[in-house]
DRENDO-1510 file (C-alpha; in Angstrom, 1 decimal, always signed):
<recs>
REC; n; res; u; v; w
REC; 1; VAL; +63.2; +82.2; +87.1 .
REC; 2; GLY; +62.5; +85.6; +88.6 .
REC; 3; LEU; +65.9; +86.8; +87.5 .
REC; 4; THR; +65.4; +85.6; +83.9 .
REC; 5; VAL; +61.9; +87.2; +83.8 .
REC; 6; GLY; +63.3; +90.4; +85.3 .
REC; 7; VAL; +65.9; +90.6; +82.5 .
REC; 8; ALA; +63.7; +89.3; +79.6 .
REC; 9; LEU; +60.7; +91.3; +80.4 .
REC; 10; PRO; +62.2; +94.8; +79.9 .
REC; 11; ILE; +63.9; +93.6; +76.8 .
REC; 12; MET; +60.7; +92.3; +75.3 .
REC; 13; ALA; +58.9; +95.5; +76.3 .
REC; 14; MET; +61.6; +97.6; +74.7 .
REC; 15; THR; +61.4; +95.5; +71.6 .
REC; 16; THR; +57.6; +95.8; +71.4 .
REC; 17; VAL; +57.8; +99.6; +71.8 .
REC; 18; LEU; +60.5; +99.8; +69.2 .
REC; 19; THR; +58.5; +97.6; +66.8 .
REC; 20; VAL; +55.4; +99.6; +67.3 .
REC; 21; ARG; +57.1; +102.9; +66.7 .
REC; 22; LEU; +58.9; +101.6; +63.6 .
REC; 23; SER; +55.6; +100.2; +62.3 .
REC; 24; ARG; +53.9; +103.5; +62.9 .
REC; 25; SER; +56.7; +105.4; +61.2 .
REC; 26; ALA; +56.6; +103.0; +58.3 .
REC; 27; LEU; +52.8; +103.4; +57.8 .
REC; 28; GLU; +53.2; +107.2; +58.1 .
REC; 29; ASP; +56.0; +107.2; +55.5 .
REC; 30; ASP; +53.8; +105.0; +53.2 .
REC; 31; LEU; +50.9; +107.3; +53.5 .
REC; 32; ARG; +53.1; +110.3; +52.9 .
REC; 33; THR; +54.7; +108.8; +49.8 .
REC; 34; GLY; +51.3; +107.7; +48.4 .
REC; 35; GLY; +49.9; +111.1; +49.0 .
REC; 36; LEU; +52.8; +112.8; +47.1 .
REC; 37; ALA; +52.3; +110.4; +44.2 .
REC; 38; LEU; +48.6; +111.0; +44.1 .
REC; 39; ALA; +49.0; +114.8; +44.4 .
REC; 40; ARG; +51.5; +114.6; +41.4 .
REC; 41; GLU; +49.1; +112.7; +39.4 .
REC; 42; MET; +46.3; +115.2; +40.2 .
REC; 43; ALA; +48.7; +118.1; +39.2 .
REC; 44; ALA; +49.3; +116.4; +35.9 .
REC; 45; SER; +45.6; +115.8; +35.3 .
REC; 46; ALA; +44.8; +119.4; +36.2 .
REC; 47; VAL; +47.2; +120.6; +33.3 .
REC; 48; ALA; +45.5; +118.3; +30.8 .
REC; 49; ARG; +42.0; +119.3; +31.8 .
REC; 50; GLN; +41.2; +122.7; +30.3 .
REC; 51; GLY; +38.0; +124.3; +29.4 .
REC; 52; ALA; +34.6; +123.9; +30.7 .
REC; 53; ALA; +34.5; +120.1; +29.9 .
REC; 54; GLY; +38.0; +119.8; +31.4 .
REC; 55; GLU; +36.9; +121.4; +34.6 .
REC; 56; THR; +33.9; +119.2; +34.9 .
REC; 57; LEU; +36.0; +116.1; +34.5 .
REC; 58; LEU; +38.6; +117.5; +36.9 .
REC; 59; GLN; +35.9; +118.0; +39.5 .
REC; 60; GLN; +34.5; +114.5; +39.0 .
REC; 61; GLU; +38.0; +113.1; +39.3 .
REC; 62; VAL; +38.6; +115.1; +42.5 .
REC; 63; GLY; +35.2; +113.8; +43.9 .
REC; 64; SER; +36.2; +110.3; +43.2 .
REC; 65; LEU; +39.2; +110.7; +45.5 .
REC; 66; VAL; +37.2; +111.4; +48.6 .
REC; 67; GLY; +34.8; +108.7; +49.9 .
REC; 68; ARG; +34.4; +105.7; +52.2 .
REC; 69; GLY; +37.7; +103.7; +52.3 .
REC; 70; SER; +39.8; +106.4; +50.7 .
REC; 71; PRO; +42.9; +107.6; +52.6 .
REC; 72; VAL; +42.1; +111.2; +51.3 .
REC; 73; ARG; +39.8; +113.4; +53.4 .
REC; 74; ASP; +40.1; +116.7; +51.5 .
REC; 75; VAL; +41.2; +117.7; +48.1 .
REC; 76; ALA; +41.7; +121.2; +46.6 .
REC; 77; ILE; +43.1; +122.3; +43.3 .
REC; 78; TYR; +44.1; +125.9; +43.1 .
REC; 79; ALA; +45.0; +128.3; +40.1 .
REC; 80; VAL; +47.2; +131.3; +40.4 .
REC; 81; GLY; +45.3; +134.4; +39.8 .
REC; 82; PRO; +46.0; +138.1; +39.9 .
REC; 83; GLU; +44.3; +138.4; +43.4 .
REC; 84; GLY; +45.5; +135.2; +44.8 .
REC; 85; LEU; +44.8; +131.5; +44.5 .
REC; 86; ALA; +41.5; +130.5; +43.0 .
REC; 87; VAL; +39.7; +127.2; +43.6 .
REC; 88; ARG; +39.4; +125.1; +40.4 .
REC; 89; ALA; +38.1; +121.9; +42.0 .
REC; 90; ARG; +37.5; +120.6; +45.5 .
REC; 91; ALA; +36.1; +117.7; +47.5 .
REC; 92; GLY; +35.4; +117.3; +51.1 .
REC; 93; LYS; +35.9; +120.3; +53.4 .
REC; 94; PRO; +39.4; +121.7; +52.6 .
REC; 95; ASP; +40.7; +124.7; +54.6 .
REC; 96; PRO; +41.2; +128.1; +53.0 .
REC; 97; PRO; +44.5; +128.2; +51.2 .
REC; 98; ASP; +47.3; +129.2; +53.5 .
REC; 99; VAL; +50.9; +130.1; +53.2 .
REC; 100; ASN; +52.0; +126.5; +52.2 .
REC; 101; GLU; +49.6; +126.6; +49.1 .
REC; 102; GLU; +50.8; +130.1; +48.3 .
REC; 103; VAL; +54.5; +129.0; +48.3 .
REC; 104; ALA; +53.8; +125.7; +46.4 .
REC; 105; ALA; +51.7; +127.5; +43.7 .
REC; 106; ARG; +54.0; +130.6; +43.2 .
REC; 107; GLU; +57.5; +129.2; +43.9 .
REC; 108; GLY; +57.0; +125.6; +42.7 .
REC; 109; GLN; +57.9; +123.9; +45.9 .
REC; 110; GLU; +56.4; +120.5; +47.2 .
REC; 111; ILE; +55.4; +121.0; +50.9 .
REC; 112; VAL; +54.5; +118.2; +53.1 .
REC; 113; VAL; +53.6; +119.0; +56.8 .
REC; 114; MET; +52.0; +117.1; +59.6 .
REC; 115; LYS; +49.1; +118.8; +61.4 .
REC; 116; ARG; +47.3; +117.8; +64.6 .
REC; 117; GLU; +43.5; +118.2; +64.3 .
REC; 118; ALA; +41.1; +116.7; +66.6 .
REC; 119; PRO; +40.6; +113.7; +66.8 .
REC; 120; SER; +43.8; +112.7; +65.1 .
REC; 121; ARG; +46.7; +113.9; +63.0 .
REC; 122; LEU; +47.0; +114.3; +59.2 .
REC; 123; TRP; +49.5; +114.9; +56.4 .
REC; 124; ARG; +49.0; +118.0; +54.5 .
REC; 125; VAL; +50.5; +117.5; +51.0 .
REC; 126; THR; +50.9; +120.3; +48.6 .
REC; 127; VAL; +52.5; +120.1; +45.1 .
REC; 128; PRO; +52.7; +122.7; +42.4 .
REC; 129; ILE; +51.0; +122.4; +39.0 .
REC; 130; TRP; +53.5; +122.9; +36.2 .
REC; 131; GLU; +52.6; +124.1; +32.8 .
REC; 132; GLY; +55.9; +124.0; +31.0 .
REC; 133; ARG; +58.5; +125.6; +33.3 .
REC; 134; ARG; +56.0; +127.9; +35.0 .
REC; 135; SER; +53.9; +126.9; +38.2 .
REC; 136; VAL; +50.3; +127.8; +37.5 .
REC; 137; GLY; +48.6; +126.4; +40.5 .
REC; 138; ALA; +48.8; +123.8; +43.3 .
REC; 139; VAL; +47.2; +120.6; +44.5 .
REC; 140; SER; +46.5; +120.2; +48.2 .
REC; 141; LEU; +45.5; +116.8; +49.8 .
REC; 142; ALA; +44.6; +116.2; +53.5 .
REC; 143; LEU; +45.6; +112.5; +54.4 .
REC; 144; PRO; +44.3; +111.7; +57.9 .
REC; 145; LEU; +46.5; +109.3; +60.0 .
REC; 146; GLY; +43.7; +107.7; +61.8 .
REC; 147; ARG; +43.9; +104.5; +60.0 .
REC; 148; ALA; +47.6; +104.3; +60.4 .
REC; 149; ASP; +47.1; +105.0; +64.2 .
REC; 150; ALA; +44.4; +102.2; +64.4 .
REC; 151; LEU; +46.6; +99.9; +62.6 .
REC; 152; ALA; +49.6; +100.8; +64.9 .
REC; 153; GLN; +47.4; +100.1; +67.9 .
REC; 154; ARG; +46.4; +96.8; +66.4 .
REC; 155; ILE; +50.1; +95.9; +65.9 .
REC; 156; GLU; +50.8; +97.1; +69.4 .
REC; 157; PHE; +48.0; +95.0; +70.9 .
REC; 158; GLN; +49.3; +91.9; +68.9 .
REC; 159; ALA; +52.8; +92.6; +70.0 .
REC; 160; ILE; +51.8; +92.8; +73.6 .
REC; 161; LEU; +49.7; +89.6; +73.4 .
REC; 162; LEU; +52.7; +87.8; +71.7 .
REC; 163; GLY; +55.0; +89.1; +74.3 .
REC; 164; ALA; +52.8; +87.9; +77.2 .
REC; 165; THR; +52.4; +84.5; +75.6 .
REC; 166; ALA; +56.1; +84.2; +75.1 .
REC; 167; MET; +56.7; +85.2; +78.7 .
REC; 168; ILE; +54.3; +82.6; +79.9 .
REC; 169; LEU; +55.9; +80.0; +77.8 .
REC; 170; LEU; +59.4; +81.2; +79.0 .
REC; 171; ILE; +58.4; +80.9; +82.7 .
REC; 172; GLY; +56.9; +77.5; +82.2 .
REC; 173; ALA; +59.9; +76.2; +80.2 .
REC; 174; LEU; +62.3; +77.6; +82.9 .
REC; 175; SER; +60.3; +76.2; +85.7 .
REC; 176; VAL; +60.3; +72.8; +84.2 .
REC; 177; PHE; +64.0; +73.0; +83.4 .
REC; 178; MET; +64.9; +74.2; +86.9 .
REC; 179; ASN; +62.9; +71.5; +88.5 .
REC; 180; GLN; +64.6; +68.8; +86.4 .
REC; 181; ALA; +68.1; +70.3; +86.5 .
REC; 182; LEU; +68.3; +71.6; +90.0 .
REC; 183; ALA; +65.4; +71.0; +92.3 .
REC; 184; THR; +65.1; +67.3; +91.9 .
REC; 185; PRO; +68.8; +66.4; +92.3 .
REC; 186; LEU; +69.2; +68.9; +95.1 .
REC; 187; ARG; +66.2; +67.3; +96.9 .
REC; 188; GLY; +68.1; +63.9; +96.6 .
REC; 189; ILE; +71.3; +65.4; +98.0 .
REC; 190; LEU; +69.3; +67.0; +101.0 .
REC; 191; GLN; +67.8; +63.5; +101.6 .
REC; 192; VAL; +71.3; +62.0; +101.7 .
REC; 193; MET; +72.4; +64.7; +104.1 .
REC; 194; GLY; +69.4; +64.0; +106.3 .
REC; 195; ARG; +70.1; +60.3; +106.5 .
REC; 196; ALA; +73.7; +61.0; +107.3 .
REC; 197; GLU; +72.7; +63.3; +110.0 .
REC; 198; GLY; +70.6; +60.5; +111.4 .
REC; 199; GLY; +73.7; +58.3; +111.6 .
REC; 200; ASP; +73.4; +56.4; +108.3 .
REC; 201; LEU; +76.9; +57.0; +106.9 .
REC; 202; SER; +76.3; +54.4; +104.1 .
REC; 203; ALA; +73.9; +56.9; +102.2 .
REC; 204; ARG; +75.3; +58.1; +99.0 .
REC; 205; ALA; +74.1; +60.7; +96.4 .
REC; 206; LEU; +73.9; +59.9; +92.7 .
REC; 207; GLU; +76.9; +60.9; +90.6 .
REC; 208; ASN; +75.3; +60.7; +87.3 .
REC; 209; ARG; +75.8; +64.3; +86.4 .
REC; 210; ARG; +78.8; +66.2; +85.1 .
REC; 211; ASP; +77.6; +69.8; +86.1 .
REC; 212; GLU; +77.9; +71.6; +89.3 .
REC; 213; VAL; +75.3; +69.5; +91.0 .
REC; 214; GLY; +77.3; +66.4; +90.1 .
REC; 215; GLN; +80.3; +68.0; +91.8 .
REC; 216; VAL; +78.4; +68.7; +94.8 .
REC; 217; ALA; +77.2; +65.0; +95.0 .
REC; 218; ARG; +80.7; +63.7; +94.5 .
REC; 219; GLY; +82.1; +66.1; +97.2 .
REC; 220; LEU; +79.3; +65.0; +99.6 .
REC; 221; ASN; +80.0; +61.3; +99.0 .
REC; 222; ARG; +83.8; +61.8; +99.5 .
REC; 223; MET; +83.0; +63.7; +102.8 .
REC; 224; LEU; +80.7; +60.8; +104.0 .
REC; 225; GLU; +83.5; +58.2; +103.2 .
REC; 226; ARG; +86.0; +60.1; +105.3 .
REC; 227; VAL; +83.5; +60.5; +108.1 .
REC; 228; ALA; +82.7; +56.7; +108.0 .
REC; 229; SER; +86.5; +55.8; +107.9 .
REC; 230; PHE; +87.1; +58.2; +110.9 .
REC; 231; GLN; +84.3; +56.7; +112.9 .
REC; 232; ALA; +85.5; +53.1; +112.2 .
REC; 233; GLU; +89.0; +54.1; +113.3 .
REC; 234; LEU; +87.6; +55.7; +116.4 .
REC; 235; THR; +85.5; +52.7; +117.3 .
REC; 236; ARG; +88.6; +50.5; +116.8 .
REC; 237; ARG; +90.7; +52.6; +119.1 .
REC; 238; VAL; +88.0; +52.9; +121.8 .
REC; 239; SER; +87.6; +49.0; +121.6 .
REC; 240; GLU; +91.4; +48.6; +122.1 .
REC; 241; ALA; +91.4; +51.2; +124.9 .
REC; 242; THR; +88.4; +49.3; +126.6 .
REC; 243; ALA; +90.1; +46.0; +126.4 .
REC; 244; ALA; +93.3; +47.5; +127.9 .
REC; 245; LEU; +91.3; +49.0; +130.7 .
REC; 246; ARG; +89.5; +45.7; +131.4 .
REC; 247; ALA; +92.9; +43.8; +131.5 .
REC; 248; THR; +94.2; +46.4; +133.9 .
REC; 249; ASN; +91.0; +46.2; +136.1 .
REC; 250; GLU; +91.5; +42.4; +136.1 .
REC; 251; ARG; +95.1; +42.6; +137.2 .
REC; 252; LEU; +94.1; +45.1; +139.9 .
REC; 253; TYR; +91.3; +42.8; +141.1 .
REC; 254; ALA; +93.8; +39.8; +141.3 .
REC; 255; ALA; +96.3; +42.0; +143.2 .
REC; 256; GLN; +93.6; +43.1; +145.6 .
REC; 257; GLN; +92.7; +39.4; +146.2 .
REC; 258; GLN; +96.4; +38.5; +146.8 .
REC; 259; VAL; +96.7; +41.5; +149.2 .
REC; 260; GLY; +93.7; +40.3; +151.1 .
REC; 261; ARG; +95.0; +36.7; +151.3 .
REC; 262; ASN; +98.3; +38.0; +152.5 .
REC; 263; GLU; +96.7; +40.2; +155.1 .
REC; 264; ARG; +94.7; +37.2; +156.5 .
REC; 265; LEU; +97.7; +35.1; +156.5 .
REC; 266; ALA; +99.8; +37.8; +158.3 .
REC; 267; ALA; +97.0; +38.1; +160.8 .
REC; 268; ALA; +96.9; +34.3; +161.4 .
REC; 269; GLY; +100.8; +34.3; +161.7 .
REC; 270; GLU; +100.6; +37.1; +164.3 .
REC; 271; LEU; +97.8; +35.2; +166.1 .
REC; 272; ALA; +99.9; +31.9; +166.0 .
REC; 273; ALA; +103.1; +33.7; +167.3 .
REC; 274; ALA; +101.1; +35.2; +170.2 .
REC; 275; MET; +99.6; +31.8; +171.0 .
REC; 276; ALA; +102.9; +30.1; +170.7 .
REC; 277; HIS; +104.4; +32.7; +173.0 .
REC; 278; ASN; +101.6; +32.8; +175.5 .
REC; 279; VAL; +101.3; +29.0; +175.6 .
REC; 280; GLY; +104.9; +27.9; +174.9 .
REC; 281; THR; +106.5; +30.1; +177.6 .
REC; 282; PRO; +104.4; +28.8; +180.5 .
REC; 283; LEU; +104.7; +25.2; +179.3 .
REC; 284; THR; +108.4; +25.6; +179.1 .
REC; 285; GLY; +108.5; +26.9; +182.7 .
REC; 286; VAL; +106.3; +24.0; +183.6 .
REC; 287; ALA; +108.6; +21.4; +181.9 .
REC; 288; GLY; +111.7; +23.0; +183.8 .
REC; 289; HIS; +110.0; +22.6; +187.1 .
REC; 290; LEU; +108.9; +19.0; +186.3 .
REC; 291; GLN; +112.5; +18.1; +185.4 .
REC; 292; LEU; +113.6; +19.6; +188.8 .
REC; 293; LEU; +110.9; +17.6; +190.6 .
REC; 294; GLU; +111.9; +14.5; +188.9 .
REC; 295; GLU; +115.4; +14.8; +190.1 .
REC; 296; GLU; +114.4; +15.6; +193.8 .
REC; 297; VAL; +111.8; +12.9; +194.1 .
REC; 298; ALA; +113.0; +9.4; +194.8 .
REC; 299; ASP; +109.5; +7.6; +194.9 .
REC; 300; PRO; +109.3; +5.6; +191.7 .
REC; 301; ALA; +105.5; +6.0; +191.5 .
REC; 302; VAL; +105.9; +9.9; +191.7 .
REC; 303; LYS; +108.6; +9.9; +189.0 .
REC; 304; ASP; +106.3; +7.9; +186.9 .
REC; 305; ARG; +103.5; +10.5; +187.3 .
REC; 306; LEU; +105.9; +13.4; +186.6 .
REC; 307; ARG; +107.1; +11.7; +183.4 .
REC; 308; ARG; +103.5; +11.3; +182.4 .
REC; 309; ILE; +102.9; +15.0; +183.1 .
REC; 310; GLN; +106.1; +15.9; +181.3 .
REC; 311; GLY; +104.9; +13.9; +178.2 .
REC; 312; GLN; +101.5; +15.8; +178.2 .
REC; 313; VAL; +103.4; +19.2; +178.4 .
REC; 314; ASP; +105.6; +18.1; +175.5 .
REC; 315; ARG; +102.5; +17.2; +173.5 .
REC; 316; ALA; +101.0; +20.7; +174.1 .
REC; 317; VAL; +104.3; +22.4; +173.1 .
REC; 318; ALA; +104.4; +20.2; +170.0 .
REC; 319; ALA; +100.8; +21.1; +169.2 .
REC; 320; ALA; +101.5; +24.8; +169.6 .
REC; 321; ARG; +104.5; +24.6; +167.4 .
REC; 322; GLN; +102.5; +22.5; +164.7 .
REC; 323; PHE; +99.8; +25.2; +164.7 .
REC; 324; LEU; +102.4; +27.9; +164.4 .
REC; 325; GLY; +103.9; +26.0; +161.4 .
REC; 326; ALA; +100.6; +25.5; +159.7 .
REC; 327; ALA; +99.8; +29.3; +159.9 .
REC; 328; ARG; +102.9; +30.3; +158.3 .
REC; 329; PRO; +102.8; +30.3; +154.4 .
REC; 330; GLU; +105.0; +28.1; +152.5 .
REC; 331; LEU; +107.8; +29.9; +150.7 .
REC; 332; SER; +107.9; +29.5; +146.9 .
REC; 333; ARG; +109.9; +31.2; +144.1 .
REC; 334; THR; +108.2; +32.5; +141.0 .
REC; 335; GLN; +109.2; +34.9; +138.2 .
REC; 336; VAL; +107.6; +38.3; +138.5 .
REC; 337; ASP; +107.6; +41.6; +136.4 .
REC; 338; VAL; +109.0; +43.9; +139.1 .
REC; 339; LYS; +107.9; +47.1; +137.1 .
REC; 340; LEU; +104.3; +45.8; +136.8 .
REC; 341; LEU; +104.3; +44.7; +140.4 .
REC; 342; LEU; +105.5; +48.0; +141.6 .
REC; 343; GLN; +102.8; +49.9; +139.4 .
REC; 344; ASP; +100.1; +47.7; +140.9 .
REC; 345; LEU; +101.4; +48.2; +144.4 .
REC; 346; LEU; +101.4; +52.1; +143.8 .
REC; 347; VAL; +97.7; +51.8; +142.6 .
REC; 348; LEU; +96.7; +49.8; +145.6 .
REC; 349; THR; +98.4; +52.1; +148.1 .
REC; 350; SER; +97.6; +55.5; +146.4 .
REC; 351; PRO; +94.3; +56.1; +148.4 .
REC; 352; GLU; +95.9; +55.5; +151.8 .
REC; 353; SER; +99.0; +57.6; +150.9 .
REC; 354; GLN; +96.8; +60.4; +149.6 .
REC; 355; ARG; +94.7; +60.2; +152.7 .
REC; 356; LYS; +98.0; +60.6; +154.9 .
</recs>
C-alpha cells in the first residue's frame, strides 16, 4: 500500500499541477481572445461615431464597458493628431498612452502584452482604428486577470480535494484487497506452520487459490507430507531396532543364566571329586587292611565282624560314588548355531578379557 501510494501520489500531484496550469492558460487565452474581439468592435464603432453626437455615443458606449462584473478595467480610445495621440473617449483610469499605443495607432499593429500590476496581472490589448486603409487611432483595453486567477485557484482547490479523496479511497480499497488477497491466507499458512512446529504434522493449508499464495500453500503441504512420511519411517526403523535389541538382550540373559548354572555344576563337580578323593582313598586303604586281617584271623567270630566292617566300608564307598555321579551333569546332544554361540561367548567374556 505504501509503495502504491508513493507512486500514485506524485503522479496525481503532477496531474493536478498540469491541470491547473492548463486551465489557467486556457482562461488567460479566452480573456485575451475576448479582449481582442471587444477592442476590434470598439475600433469599428469609433470609425462610425463622428461628430459631437457620435463622440457622446462613443463615450457612453465606452462607459458601459467598465463596471461591476465586467472583465474590462480601463478603456481608452485615441486619435492620431499632429502632436501625438489625443483621447476621444475613456473610462476607468487608463494610463497615459505609451509606445504600444503609438505603434498601434501609427503603424496599424495589434499589440497584446501582459503586465504585472499590484495586486494582480492584466492583459493590455491595443488595436488600431482603420479608416479605409489608413490607421487614424487606437483602442486600448486593460483586462485584469484577477478573476482568472481566482477561478484557477478554485480549480486548484477542487483538484487537490478530488485528489485527496481519490487517494483515501485508493488506500482503503488497497487495504481491503491486500487483507483479503494476502493477509488472511498468509495468516492461515502461518497457523499451519505453528501447528506443524508443535508436532501436529496432519495440519494442512487451504489450496483453493491459483496465485502465488496457493503455490506456497501447496508447497507447504507437500513438505509436511514428506516430513510425516520420514517420521513414520524413522519410527518404524526405531521399533525394529528396539525389537532386535530386546531379542539380543534376552539371548544374553539366557546365556548368562546358563553360564551361572554351568559354574555351579562345575563347583559341585569339583567338590564331589574332592570328597570322593578324600573319602574314597582312605576307605580303599581301610578295605585293603580289612581283607588282610580277614586272611590272617582264624576265629570265625572275628572274621564275621571284619566282614561286617567291610560291608559298611563298601556302603560308604558306594555312597561317595553315588554322590559323585549325581553331581555330574548328564550329557545330552542338541543342535546349536555355532556362530551365534561364539558371538554370545565373546560378549560374555569381553569385560574380563578387557580387564586383563
